[in-house]
N, C-alpha and C positions, 0 to 999 in steps of 0.2 A: 503494499500500499504506500509505503514511504518513497519508493522509486516511481511509482505512478504520480504522486504529489510533485517530486521533483521535475518529472517530465512536464507536467502541466505548468508548473511556475517558471522552467526554462523556455517553454512554448510562448507564455505571455511575455516574458522579458524579450525574446526575439521579436515577436510581433510588434511590440511597443517600439523597440528599435527601429524596425522598418517603417513603423507609422510616423515615428518623429523625424526621420530622415527624408521621408517621402520616397523610399525605394523599396522596391519588392525583395525580400529575401529569397534567393534561388531555392527551390526544392519544397515549397510550400510549407505545412505544417512541420515536416521533418527538419526542414532548413531553418525554421523558426527555433526549433527545440536545440539544434546544434548551435545556433548563433546565441541562443541564451545561455547555454552551457560553456562555450568558449568565451563569450563576452563577459560572463560573470567572473570566469578565471582571470581573464586579462584585466578586468576592472579591480578585482580584489588584489591583483599582483601590483598595478599601478597605483591605485587610491588606498589599499588596505581594506579590511572588512569594518565598516561602521554603519551606523542607522540600523533600521528594521530589518530582521531576518526573517524571511519567509521561505519555507520548504528547503532550508539549507542554503539559501542564497542572501547574501546582503544586498538588499534591493537597489540601492541608489548606486553603489559602485559597479553592481551587474549591468544595470540599464546604461550607464555612461560606457561601460566596456564594450556593451553589445552595439551600442551606436557607433563607436570608433570602429568595431569589426565590420560592421554592415557598410560603412563608407569605404573601407580599405577594399573589401570584396567587390563592392559595385565599381570602384575605381578600377580595379584589376581587370574585372570582366569587361568593362568598357574598353579598356586598352587592347585586349585580346580581341574583342569584335572589331575594333578599328583596324588592327593589324590584318584580319581575315578579309574584310571589305576593301581595303586598299591594295591588296595583293592581286586583284583580279581585273583591274582596268587596263584596257589594251591602247 
């Protein structure tokens, strides 16, 4: 049950990060959960664990970390997309 709660909270964190940045996290719900987990790890690494803790996540650093992650991922995906598109012009 605890793992399910962590997945839900991780998914919400990832979804919020996508919402706040105005970018879709690739991979739908699974992508949101992964972004939430990695983002919370990143956030606690950078900002430490403080503020309210829900489902094992320090919510505020987790959301900030997830936002950073979503921005990095969308930037990288855009760069990859540009390379693919620019290679085919004759």
